[in-house]
Each structure stands twice: as structure tokens, then as C-alpha cells.
C-alpha positions as CSV (number, residue, x, y, z in Angstrom):
1,M,23.7,14.1,-2.6
2,G,26.1,11.6,-2.3
3,P,27.0,8.2,-3.7
4,M,23.9,5.7,-2.6
5,R,24.2,2.1,-2.8
6,V,21.2,0.3,-5.2
7,E,19.1,-0.7,-2.1
8,E,19.1,3.0,-0.4
9,V,18.5,4.4,-3.5
10,R,15.3,2.3,-4.6
11,A,14.3,2.9,-0.5
12,E,14.1,6.6,-1.0
13,L,12.9,6.7,-4.4
14,R,10.0,4.3,-3.1
15,G,9.4,6.6,0.0
16,A,9.1,9.5,-2.8
17,V,6.6,7.8,-4.3
18,Y,4.4,7.0,-1.6
19,E,4.5,10.6,-0.2
20,G,4.0,11.6,-3.5
21,D,6.9,13.9,-3.7
22,A,7.5,14.7,-7.2
23,A,10.5,16.5,-6.7
24,A,12.4,14.2,-4.9
25,V,11.3,11.3,-7.3
26,V,13.0,13.4,-10.0
27,G,16.2,14.4,-7.5
28,V,16.9,10.5,-6.9
29,L,16.4,9.1,-10.3
30,R,18.7,12.2,-11.8
31,G,22.0,12.0,-12.7
32,R,22.8,8.3,-11.3
33,P,22.1,4.9,-12.4
34,W,18.3,3.5,-12.0
35,P,18.0,0.8,-9.5
36,A,17.2,-2.3,-11.3
37,N,13.8,-3.9,-12.0
38,A,12.2,-0.8,-10.6
39,L,10.5,0.7,-13.7
40,Q,7.3,0.0,-12.6
41,L,7.8,1.9,-9.3
42,I,9.7,4.6,-11.0
43,G,7.1,4.8,-13.4
44,D,4.7,5.7,-10.9
45,G,6.9,8.2,-9.5
46,L,7.2,9.6,-12.8
47,I,3.7,10.1,-13.3
48,V,3.2,12.5,-10.2
49,A,6.2,14.9,-11.7
50,V,5.1,15.0,-15.2
51,G,1.6,15.9,-13.9
52,R,3.1,18.3,-12.0
53,R,5.8,19.5,-14.6
54,V,8.6,19.4,-11.9
55,Q,11.9,20.3,-13.9
56,G,13.5,17.2,-15.5
57,G,10.5,14.8,-14.9
58,A,9.8,14.6,-18.9
59,V,12.9,13.6,-19.8
60,L,13.2,11.0,-17.2
61,A,9.2,9.8,-18.2
62,E,10.9,9.9,-22.2
63,A,13.8,7.4,-20.6
64,C,11.4,5.2,-18.5
65,V,8.9,4.8,-21.5
66,T,11.7,3.1,-23.7
67,E,12.7,1.2,-21.3
68,L,9.5,-0.1,-20.5
69,R,8.7,-0.8,-24.0
70,D,12.4,-2.4,-24.6
71,R,11.5,-4.7,-21.2
72,G,8.3,-5.8,-21.9
73,W,7.3,-7.5,-18.5
74,V,3.3,-7.6,-18.1
75,G,2.1,-4.2,-17.5
76,D,4.8,-2.5,-18.8
77,G,3.3,-1.4,-22.0
78,E,0.3,-0.1,-19.9
79,L,2.2,2.3,-17.9
80,A,4.6,3.0,-20.9
81,D,1.3,4.0,-22.7
82,Q,0.3,6.3,-19.6
83,L,3.5,8.3,-19.2
84,A,3.4,8.8,-23.4
85,G,0.1,10.3,-22.9
86,L,0.9,12.2,-20.3
87,L,4.1,13.7,-22.3
88,G,1.6,13.8,-25.5
89,A,3.9,11.5,-27.2
90,G,1.1,9.0,-27.7
91,P,-2.7,8.7,-27.1
92,V,-4.2,8.9,-23.6
93,P,-5.4,5.6,-22.6
94,L,-9.2,5.2,-22.9
95,L,-9.1,4.2,-19.4
96,R,-10.9,5.4,-16.1
97,P,-8.3,6.8,-13.6
98,L,-8.6,5.8,-9.9
99,P,-6.1,6.2,-7.3
100,V,-5.5,3.2,-6.0
101,D,-2.3,1.3,-4.4
102,L,-0.9,-1.3,-6.8
103,E,0.8,-3.1,-3.9
104,E,-2.4,-3.5,-1.9
105,L,-4.1,-4.8,-4.8
106,A,-1.6,-7.3,-5.5
107,G,-1.8,-8.3,-2.1
108,V,-5.4,-9.2,-2.6
109,L,-4.7,-10.5,-6.3
110,E,-1.8,-12.7,-5.0
111,G,-1.5,-13.2,-1.5
112,D,-2.5,-16.8,0.2
113,P,-5.4,-18.1,-1.6
114,L,-6.9,-19.0,2.2
115,S,-7.2,-15.3,2.7
116,G,-10.1,-15.5,0.1
117,S,-10.4,-12.5,-2.7
118,G,-11.5,-8.6,-2.3
119,R,-12.9,-5.8,-3.9
120,L,-11.8,-2.7,-4.7
121,D,-14.2,0.5,-4.1
122,L,-14.6,2.6,-7.2
123,N,-15.5,5.8,-5.7
124,T,-12.1,6.2,-3.4
125,G,-9.8,3.4,-4.8
126,E,-9.8,1.5,-1.4
127,V,-8.6,-2.2,-1.6
128,W,-10.4,-4.1,0.9
129,P,-9.2,-7.4,1.4
130,A,-11.6,-10.1,2.5
131,A,-10.8,-9.7,6.5
132,A,-12.0,-6.5,5.9
133,I,-15.2,-6.8,4.5
134,E,-16.3,-9.9,6.8
135,Y,-15.7,-7.3,10.0
136,A,-17.6,-4.3,8.4
137,R,-20.4,-6.8,7.6
138,E,-19.9,-7.7,11.6
139,T,-19.9,-4.5,12.4
140,G,-22.9,-3.5,10.7
141,E,-20.9,-1.0,8.7
142,D,-21.8,-3.0,5.6
143,D,-24.0,-5.5,4.0
144,A,-24.1,-8.2,1.4
145,D,-26.6,-5.8,-1.1
146,A,-24.8,-2.9,-0.8
147,G,-21.1,-4.4,-1.2
148,D,-22.5,-6.4,-4.5
149,D,-23.1,-3.1,-6.2
150,P,-21.3,-3.2,-9.3
151,E,-21.4,0.5,-9.7
152,R,-19.5,0.7,-6.5
153,W,-17.3,-2.1,-5.9
154,L,-15.1,-4.0,-8.5
155,W,-14.6,-7.6,-7.3
156,V,-11.2,-9.1,-6.9
157,D,-10.4,-12.7,-7.3
158,N,-7.3,-14.4,-5.9
159,T,-5.6,-15.6,-8.5
160,G,-3.0,-17.9,-6.9
161,S,0.9,-18.3,-7.2
162,A,1.5,-19.6,-10.3
163,A,2.5,-16.0,-11.5
164,G,4.7,-15.8,-8.4
165,Y,6.2,-19.2,-9.0
166,R,7.0,-18.0,-12.5
167,D,8.9,-15.1,-10.7
168,M,11.1,-17.3,-8.7
169,V,12.1,-19.0,-11.9
170,D,12.9,-16.2,-14.1
171,F,14.8,-14.5,-10.8
172,I,17.0,-18.0,-10.8
173,G,18.0,-16.8,-14.0
174,T,19.2,-13.8,-13.7
175,V,21.3,-14.9,-10.5
176,R,24.7,-14.8,-12.0
177,D,26.9,-17.2,-9.6
178,P,26.2,-20.7,-10.4
179,D,25.8,-22.6,-7.5
180,R,23.5,-19.8,-6.1
181,A,21.7,-20.6,-8.9
182,N,21.6,-24.3,-8.5
183,R,21.1,-24.0,-4.9
184,L,17.8,-21.7,-5.7
185,G,16.7,-24.1,-8.3
186,I,16.5,-26.8,-5.8
187,A,14.7,-25.2,-3.2
188,I,12.0,-24.0,-5.5
189,Q,11.0,-27.6,-5.9
190,G,8.0,-29.6,-4.2
191,R,5.5,-28.2,-1.8
192,G,6.8,-25.3,0.9
193,A,8.7,-23.9,-2.3
194,F,8.5,-20.3,-1.2
195,R,9.4,-20.8,2.2
196,R,12.5,-22.6,1.3
197,F,13.5,-20.1,-1.5
198,K,13.5,-17.2,0.6
199,D,15.3,-19.0,3.2
200,T,18.3,-20.2,1.0
201,L,18.1,-16.6,-0.5
202,A,18.6,-15.1,3.2
203,H,22.4,-16.7,3.0
204,W,23.2,-13.7,0.3
205,P,21.3,-10.5,1.7
206,G,22.7,-8.4,-1.7
207,E,20.5,-11.7,-3.7
208,L,17.3,-11.7,-1.5
209,Q,17.3,-7.3,-2.3
210,G,17.3,-7.9,-5.4
211,W,14.1,-10.7,-5.2
212,Y,12.1,-8.1,-3.5
213,G,13.0,-5.1,-5.9
214,F,12.1,-8.1,-8.6
215,S,8.9,-9.5,-7.0
216,D,7.5,-6.0,-6.3
217,D,8.4,-5.0,-9.9
218,R,6.5,-8.1,-11.4
219,Q,3.5,-7.7,-8.9
220,R,3.0,-4.0,-9.8
221,G,3.0,-4.8,-13.5
222,R,0.2,-7.2,-12.9
223,A,-2.0,-5.6,-10.9
224,R,-1.6,-2.5,-13.3
225,A,-2.8,-4.9,-16.3
226,W,-5.4,-6.2,-14.5
227,L,-6.7,-2.8,-13.4
228,A,-6.4,-2.3,-17.6
229,E,-8.4,-5.4,-18.6
230,A,-10.9,-3.8,-16.1
231,G,-11.2,-0.7,-17.9
232,Y,-9.0,1.6,-15.3
233,R,-5.4,3.3,-15.1
234,P,-4.1,3.4,-11.8
235,L,-3.0,7.2,-10.1
236,P,-1.0,7.6,-6.9
237,P,-3.1,7.0,-3.5
238,R,-4.5,10.5,-2.5
């Protein structure tokens, strides 16, 4: 495989993780710099690689554990512990495994508050946004009593936009160009901050792609930490 741009590496990695292609995950990561701010995504791919004993996966996972502990974002410790347990380098977290899409979970946790909260199917790991719950009830596929069963469902309350706003502030702190950082700092003042922030970033495609990776990894980590607090550790969806 020839030289790849950072955004191409991230895109290929994301595809490999979602396909559950452990060999491709290792192939993308081995022998080249890792995409910045992608440790949560990388760790999810390496969980599969270590579990399937893909050659080179354990070495990459050890490096990922070190980087996660050094970085220390929300959810990094939980992912590091999960990888270390798989490697036999630490105790396996006493959390029930659940195949769940962390991006979908983050979408309910931190999506538009007007869209409401949702729930998580503890049997399948499926994430149900509020609109899906309402539709199922309207069509008779679900009823209120069954939907309240704590043995089957874990309710997911929308936490609002505070964490996302902090992400914007922290991302601006990583922008090296002082003029760009200043313009972004102005953009996030007052109502409509998220829209103005993205509109301003659109002037610089590289920064915009950096933001998408940064935001995704932050949200993944918070969703992972939320699951751990509820007693679960995520596995890649089936």
C-alpha cells in the first residue's frame, strides 16, 4: 500500500472497523503514523484484531493502551482497560459485553435535545432513538409496558450540548494558526455557535476534517464511559 493522506487513512480505518475486518485494521495501522485523535476508533478495531489473534494486532494494541492512558480523555481509561484485559496485561473489566454502535449511542446521548432521549436493547445492543420508539408504538410493534422492562431496555437520556461545546473550545486550542483560532473563537460566541463554528471551519477543509475526527473520538469516549457507568462494555456490532 502506497503513501496515504491522513484523512484517507482515517476513512479506510473507519471502513475496516465497521466491516469488522480485523486484518484490514492491522494493515491500515501497521508501519505508518496513526491518524490524530482517533484512538477510540483505533481501539475498537484492535479489540477485534486481538480477539481474532491477527498477527501484529497485539503489538498495536499494547501501543494503543499506552497512548490512551497518556491522553486521558473521557472513556480512554475504560478502553485501555478493555484492551489490557484482552492482552492478559490486566484484569478483564467486570462489565457485561454488549455489541453496540457507539456512534449511534452518542447520537442519542448528545444529539439535538428536541429529538428526545432513547433506549438501548440489552439483548441485541440496538440503539433506539425516540422517533423509532414512537413509530414502533404507533404501528403496534411495541407497547409502553414492554418498553419499560429494565431487563430488556436501558434508557438513554439526552445530555444536551454542553460536552459538544467544550469539544469546540478544546479543538480551537489545537489549531496552530492564530488567525484561524481567533476566528473560530469568535464564531462560538452566543446562539448558533455550532452552525457558525462549522461554517467557519468550512473555509479550511483540512481543519474541518480534523474537527470531525476530534469530535468523533470525544463522543465515542463519552458513550463508552456512559456504558461503563451503566455496567456494560461495548463490543463491535454484529
